[in-house]
C-alpha positions, -999 to 999 in steps of 0.1 A, spaced: 597 641 141 602 622 174 571 619 195 568 617 233 548 584 236 545 588 274 525 621 269 505 605 241 497 575 263 487 598 292 464 619 270 448 587 255 443 572 290 426 605 302 404 606 271 394 569 276 382 579 310 359 605 293 340 575 277 339 554 309 308 533 312 298 502 333 325 512 359 355 498 340 348 499 302 357 527 277 352 530 240 383 520 221 387 546 194 424 551 196 454 540 176 463 503 181 499 512 191 487 534 219 462 508 232 490 482 230 513 503 251 486 509 276 480 472 278 517 466 283 518 491 311 489 473 328 464 502 324 439 482 303 432 446 296 440 431 262 424 454 236 424 429 208 390 416 199 357 424 183 343 444 212 342 481 208 354 489 242 384 481 265 384 473 301 404 493 326 425 476 353 420 491 387 453 508 384 445 521 350 411 534 360 426 552 390 454 567 368 429 577 341 407 595 365 437 614 380 450 623 346 415 634 334 410 657 364 445 671 361 443 678 323 406 689 320 391 700 352 385 738 356 
């Protein structure tokens, strides 16, 4: 079944915002392919490493906040 990776990436970015801490860090509990695509799009810094969190870029944090509010705000 073909998947819409743009929608998957947007949902993952919004959910990363849910775990935001220290202003720009989020827990990285998502599929490596998704995190890799978000890195390629400039939304997060390189996710590869032993740390359990990723760091948003300014653009990524702004987009994540906008997506989070659009998808989940009542």
